[in-house]
N, C-alpha and C positions, 0 to 999 in steps of 0.2 A: 866484303863490305857488310857491316851490320845495318840494322834498320835506322838507327839514329844518324849514321853517316849518310845513308841514302837520303833521308829527310833533309839533312843539312845541304847536301849537293843539290837536291831538287829546289830548295829555297834559294840557293845561290844562283842557280840557272834562271829561276823566275825573276829574281832581282836584276840579273843581267839583261834579260829580255825587256823588262820595263825600262832600263837604262838605254838600251838600244833604240826602242821606240821613241823615247824622249829625245834622243840625239837625232832622230829622223822624223821630226814633226812634219816635214814635207810629204811624207807618206800618209795619204788620206785613208780614213777608215773604209771608204767604199772600195778603194784599191785592195786593201787587205781582204775584204769580203769577197771580191771578185777572184782574187788569186788563191786565197787560203781558206775561205769560208769561216773566218773569224776576224774580229777587230778588237780594238781597245775596250769597247763596251762589252763585248763577249767576255773578255778577261775579268771585267768588273762583276759581271753576273756570276761567273764561275767562282770568284772570290766570295761573294755573298753566300753562295751555296756551300762552299767549303767551310765558311765561318759557322753557318747554321749547323752543319754536321758536327762541329766541335762545340756546339752549345754557346757560341759567341754571337752577340747581336751586332750586325754590321749592315747598315742600309746601303742601298744602291748608290746614292750620291756620295757617301763616304768612300765606298769602294772605287767609284770613278775618280775621286780625288787622289786616291792612292795610285791608281793606274796612270792617270794623266799628269800627276805631279802638281796639280793645281785644281781649283774648282772647274768642273766641266764647262760651265758657261763662259768662263774666262778663256779656256783653251779653245773653245769653239769660236769665240770672237776673234782671237788672235791668229789661229792657225787653220781653221776649217774653211775650205773653199767650196764653192758651189759645184755640185756634181755636173759633169758634162753630159750631154745627151748620149754620147758613146759609153760613158761609165754607167749611166742608168740602164742602158740597153743590155750591157754585159752583166750587170748585177741582176736584172730581171731574168735574163736567160739562165743564170746560175741557180736562181731560186726555183726553177721549174723542175 
């Protein structure tokens, strides 16, 4: 496999990950953070960093819109639930 093929595969896998997350909006970011130590917002931050490394300007809100498939405020209003006390406890324990 050459470098371009690897890049194409990596990009396809990332697009599939975003599609998978979009198909599972019921999975809350706090759950992702507890289980995997990353969430949709992390992906957006990583996207901004990668864009900067390529000399491309991409702000955080633009990146979040790419990750969420809509403006973050809209996604949050439609799909984000209040974290439970148990989720907050697990999240805080993971951060230590």
